[in-house]
C-alpha positions, -999 to +999 in steps of 0.1 A: +443-016-913+469-041-926+479-073-912+487-084-879+523-099-868+525-107-829+489-099-820+500-059-831+480-042-857+500-024-882+489+000-910+504+006-941+519+032-930+544+012-902+575+002-916+576-037-913+595-046-881+617-074-894+638-054-909+650-043-876+650-079-865+689-087-868+699-057-853+676-064-823+685-097-818+722-088-817+718-056-793+690-071-769+695-106-770+669-132-772+671-140-735+668-109-722+642-113-692+645-071-693+622-072-720+595-089-740+609-109-771+617-083-799+592-084-823+566-074-792+591-049-781+591-031-815+556-037-813+552-013-784+573+014-795+552+011-825+521+015-804+537+046-785+539+065-818+502+055-824+488+061-789+512+084-771+536+103-794+503+120-814+497+141-782+529+139-766+552+148-795+584+144-782+603+116-801+612+119-840+599+088-851+621+078-876+654+087-858+641+073-826+637+038-848+670+043-860+686+046-825+666+020-807+667-007-834+694-003-859+727-015-866+745+003-839+748-011-806+720-003-782+734+025-758+723+023-722+700+058-723+686+045-753+678+014-733+662+033-706+638+049-733+627+017-741+619+006-707+600+040-705+580+030-735+576-006-719+565+007-689+538+033-705+529+015-735+521-025-727+486-015-715+479-007-753+487-041-766+466-071-769+491-096-777+483-130-760+516-135-748+512-106-729+492-120-698+482-101-670+511-116-646+538-105-675+523-071-681+527-062-643+563-077-641+573-055-670+559-026-662+571-030-628+608-035-638+607-010-666+595+018-643+622+012-617+649+011-639+636+046-656+632+059-623+665+048-608+685+059-641+668+091-641+679+102-604+713+087-609+719+104-645+710+141-660+710+141-698+685+146-725+675+112-731+669+101-693+644+133-694+630+120-723+627+087-705+615+101-673+588+122-692+574+093-712+571+072-677+552+106-660+529+100-684+517+065-671+523+080-632+499+111-637+477+088-657+472+066-630+475+087-600+464+126-600+479+126-563+516+125-547+534+100-570+532+123-602+540+153-580+572+136-567+583+128-603+571+159-616+591+178-592+623+159-602+617+165-637+607+201-642+641+211-616+661+192-643+648+207-674+661+238-654+693+225-647+700+212-683+694+246-695+665+234-717+639+259-704+662+285-726+670+287-766+710+282-764+714+317-780+689+334-751+702+362-734+699+346-704+725+320-715+747+345-728+742+378-707+763+407-711+780+400-678+782+363-672+778+350-636+780+314-619+741+313-619+736+326-657+760+297-669+742+274-653+722+266-684+752+257-708+759+220-693+746+203-726+768+203-757+752+218-788+724+196-807+740+176-834+715+186-862+677+208-862+660+170-852+678+171-822+670+205-814+634+205-823+635+175-799+650+192-770+623+221-774+593+197-776+607+180-747+607+211-722+570+222-740+557+189-729+570+193-696+555+223-693+522+208-702+526+183-675+537+209-648+507+231-660+480+200-658+492+189-623+491+224-609+463+240-623+437+217-604+454+226-571+466+260-548+502+252-558+527+273-574+539+261-611+570+242-607+582+260-639+583+298-633+578+319-661+608+338-655+633+309-662+614+302-695+628+322-727+617+292-759+607+293-789+575+276-797+577+241-813+571+238-847+543+223-869+543+183-863+550+178-901+580+197-904+596+180-877+589+146-891+601+152-924+632+173-911+622+205-924+645+234-902+619+264-896+622+292-872+590+301-849+580+329-827+588+332-791+566+321-764+552+354-749+567+358-711+566+391-689+608+392-693+608+393-729+605+422-751+614+412-791+585+395-807+594+409-843+599+372-858+564+355-862+562+328-889+526+317-880+528+295-913+553+271-892+532+265-862+511+238-854+482+222-830+512+217-806+524+252-809+490+266-801+483+240-775+514+256-754+501+290-759+467+285-744+481+268-718+503+300-709+470+317-706+453+291-685+492+299-662+477+338-658+443+326-649+456+303-624+478+330-607+452+354-607+427+327-590+451+323-567+449+362-552+424+366-522+400+393-530+385+409-503+348+412-516+335+438-492+360+464-511+352+484-538+387+488-548+395+453-543+366+443-562+368+467-593+409+457-597+398+417-599+371+424-624+398+446-644+421+421-643+389+394-646+380+412-686+418+413-696+421+375-691+388+370-711+404+397-740+434+374-738+416+344-745+396+359-773+423+379-786+441+340-792+408+325-806+405+352-828+442+349-843+441+309-849+443+303-885+408+284-897+427+256-903+432+248-863+403+272-849+371+265-866+360+236-847+328+234-863+345+230-894+371+204-881+348+183-863+319+179-882+331+163-913+314+131-921+335+101-921+365+112-906+381+086-894+417+083-887+423+117-901+413+132-872+442+146-856+449+140-818+466+171-812+439+195-827+414+178-803+440+181-772+442+217-783+402+224-788+397+207-752+429+229-737+411+260-750+375+250-737+390+243-699+407+273-699+375+296-709+357+276-680+388+283-655+383+320-661+347+323-663+334+294-634+351+322-608+323+347-615+296+324-625+299+303-596+311+322-567+310+305-532+303+338-515+290+372-528+282+407-516+264+436-527+294+448-548+305+412-556+275+393-577+273+365-597+277+368-636+249+353-660+268+357-690+297+342-672+279+310-665+267+309-703+302+312-713+308+283-692+280+260-706+289+266-738+324+251-732+310+225-717+288+218-748+319+225-768+337+197-749+306+172-751+303+175-788+340+170-793+337+142-769+311+124-794+334+132-822+362+113-807+342+082-797+327+084-832+359+081-849+373+057-819+403+081-813+399+076-774+425+053-774+452+082-787+441+110-759+458+110-728+449+123-691+448+158-700+418+152-722+401+128-691+408+163-670+388+185-694+359+162-693+360+158-657+361+201-654+330+198-681+314+173-659+317+189-629+307+223-640+270+206-654+269+196-616+277+235-603+251+245-628+227+222-615+229+235-575+228+271-589+211+285-616+193+252-638+182+233-606+187+199-628+216+183-640+214+184-677+218+145-691+250+153-716+271+144-678+262+109-690+285+109-719+309+124-705+312+100-673+310+071-697+336+083-718+355+087-686+352+052-675+360+042-714+392+062-707+398+043-678+411+014-694+443+030-705+446+061-678+433+051-643+424+085-636+397+083-661+385+057-635+390+077-607+369+106-622+341+086-634+335+071-599+336+101-584+311+116-605+289+086-606+291+086-567+273+121-567+254+116-595+238+086-575+227+106-545+212+133-570+191+106-585+181+092-551+172+126-544+148+128-573+131+095-567+116+103-538+080+106-532+059+141-534+041+155-503+006+168-506+015+200-519+038+185-549+068+194-530+095+162-524+096+149-489+132+151-489+156+178-499+155+193-532+177+179-557+192+214-560+201+212-521+218+177-523+239+194-550+243+226-526+250+206-496+279+186-512+292+218-526+294+236-494+312+203-476+338+206-501+339+244-493+342+237-454+367+211-459+389+232-481+387+258-454+396+231-429+425+219-450+440+249-465+427+282-446+429+280-410+432+313-395+467+324-390+483+347-365+484+385-377+514+402-365+496+418-334+483+387-321+499+367-296+473+341-296+456+319-322+417+323-327+404+290-320+389+276-356+355+274-362+361+242-381+370+214-355+396+196-364+383+161-373+388+135-398+365+141-428+345+111-439+352+093-470+321+107-489+332+143-477+367+140-492+346+132-525+330+161-527+359+182-523+373+163-552+345+170-573+337+210-561+368+223-551+377+231-581+350+259-582+360+274-546+364+308-558+369+334-554+396+329-528+389+351-499+414+366-475+417+355-442+428+388-428+406+419-435+424+453-426+439+433-399+408+413-388+401+377-392+375+366-408+358+327-411+327+310-417+299+313-397+276+287-391+252+300-415+276+302-444+283+339-444+318+353-434+317+370-400+337+393-385+351+392-356+326+418-339+298+396-352+289+416-381+291+399-421+303+414-448+293+389-474+267+362-480+271+324-491+263+317-524+264+283-524+231+271-504+213+308-510+219+310-548+209+340-563+218+359-597+203+390-616+212+387-653+200+420-654+225+437-636+255+411-652+288+437-641+304+414-671+277+420-696+278+459-689+311+458-694+312+438-725+285+452-743 
């Protein structure tokens, strides 16, 4: 580690910022109240490249420094990018001049300026500033504030034509129309760095949209039909300004994939690809399945296997330098050489595995023809073990501050798998959950969602641990409900709330009156909403409200009851059973 100037650590690779001081003083002025002092401002930009651009690689370091701190007059758009960097990065600075009051003031002022400029201006730089700010917003809240900002960003990126290559058929079709000409609003990039920067900007918006949506029942804001882009190239090629070509991102509308060039792909490229598979899984899980219909179940299982094959094929085709996690993360004394992008890639891969296989491993309902898969639960547990090992490696190498909210989301998913598994198959909660919770809490000093995730998990674990400490009766059984039942009841509560919020019975075409909801309209208690946050991710499969025109709804004992009083399937939460010997997934894959 090099010397410390202005309270900010500078390593040997960081250009000494005094070379920029005259230009900065001329462009910003010493008395510019909008920004911190110019040496501190440069330090914040430096921190951005160390802590954020490592996993959100949308800015070219040298070009950005030249634009922001060079000899030319600072343009308003560049000034807005500076504001976005200040708002997002001020939390990482240890400079003593940044008191709590000043941090809050700089953050608020810069955030407001970026938002106002982004609403009033449509350009690549305004979009870059909004994306950088969005990292801060989604890192603080996984709710409406982030959704609102992402809605603006995702529409803007399509309207600017950044979702397609400039030579894509969708831009220059055989027969032009007003609609297809929408993507020609930007001038041609002046050089390859600008072209690749635009490409990376789009893909980072794609990443944010996927993470914001995959934990909900919403549709993606960026439709695959609007995407016709090549993958981003390797980070080192981008940094060294080495123009290269990369393969096309796979969509249902593109047919030509003749050009490959895998040597030009890096961790960000593969990150985008695995999120493409996660996108397919999210769409698959959103579709309701009638688990009393053999044809429906067989169709569901067939698509499930296709997605499993897609994951395995993608992993198999990864080059060893990206795919061999044991080789990557088991090196002693790795230190600063551990790549943030690589960590994010592997975390995303294991999260994708969990997203698919948890639907078969821990379904909320079962029927004689739709049963839990033991091998799917083992896939989930292996993914959790890998995320936990990744978590330990990150902590050992001091890399936690160089990872973003998507990594926190992966830890959150892994911890919840352990809770669900403990309430079903294992009958206990694995102690490795404590490492995940403590790491989330530590991430909370940079990204508040980490603290929220840790707090939710801690409260659920606290209830679980209280039940463990209850005295046992004469026969050795605990007087209070078993720890398994405690977790199962929490998950059941989450299922009921999910039904209450999003799956109230709707009128069919032949009905003129609404069937009264079984779940009474009420305000959920705070702890019930917490259960929803923790367990709703695993409320799979989604059951149809209407089965052959008849309404179904949860009966008080947890079964899905038909209007005539018969039962089509059983609750798989409080009455969990799994038969490893008759595993439908294992039979087909053996």
